[in-house]
C-alpha positions in Angstrom: 3.1 -66.6 10.8 4.3 -67.3 7.3 4.9 -64.8 4.5 3.8 -65.6 0.9 4.9 -63.5 -2.1 3.3 -63.4 -5.5 3.8 -61.6 -8.8 0.5 -60.1 -9.9 -1.3 -57.8 -12.4 -2.7 -55.7 -9.5 -1.3 -52.4 -10.7 -3.3 -49.5 -9.4 -5.6 -48.2 -6.6 -8.7 -49.4 -8.5 -7.2 -52.9 -8.9 -6.5 -53.0 -5.2 -10.1 -51.9 -4.4 -11.4 -54.7 -6.7 -9.3 -57.4 -5.0 -9.7 -56.2 -1.4 -13.0 -58.1 -0.6 -11.5 -61.4 -1.8 -8.2 -61.0 0.0 -9.7 -59.7 3.2 -12.0 -62.7 3.3 -9.2 -65.2 2.5 -6.4 -63.8 4.7 -7.9 -61.0 6.7 -7.7 -57.2 6.5 -4.2 -55.8 7.2 -2.6 -59.1 6.4 -1.7 -58.3 2.8 -0.3 -55.5 0.7 0.6 -54.9 -3.0 3.7 -53.0 -4.0 2.4 -51.3 -7.1 5.7 -49.4 -7.5 7.5 -52.7 -8.2 7.4 -53.7 -11.9 6.2 -57.2 -10.8 3.4 -55.8 -8.6 4.4 -57.9 -5.6 1.6 -59.1 -3.4 2.8 -60.0 0.1 0.6 -62.1 2.5 1.3 -62.5 6.2 -0.9 -65.2 7.5 -1.0 -68.2 9.8 -3.8 -70.0 7.9 -3.9 -69.1 4.2 -2.2 -71.3 1.6 -0.7 -70.2 -1.7 -3.4 -72.0 -3.6 -6.1 -70.2 -1.6 -4.6 -66.8 -2.4 -4.2 -67.6 -6.1 -7.8 -68.7 -6.3 -9.0 -65.5 -4.5 -7.0 -63.2 -6.8 -7.9 -65.0 -10.0 -11.6 -64.9 -9.0 -11.2 -61.1 -8.7 -9.9 -61.1 -12.3 -6.2 -60.7 -11.9 -3.2 -62.9 -12.9 -1.0 -64.2 -10.1 2.1 -66.3 -9.8 3.8 -67.5 -6.6 7.4 -66.3 -6.2 10.1 -68.7 -4.9 
């Protein structure tokens, strides 16, 4: 299982609710979380199948900005 981390603009409960369907479909429920307390709103993905580009595409399709972290 790999861990992917991203800086996002997902900054509140409403934002999380908006992006949940896309992320659940892409990486599965309970395989991701957003740290809204962090100024960079870090999205952490734990998945064996999802690629960074798939996650970026899903989050952007939900209307949010996202950048992979090194």
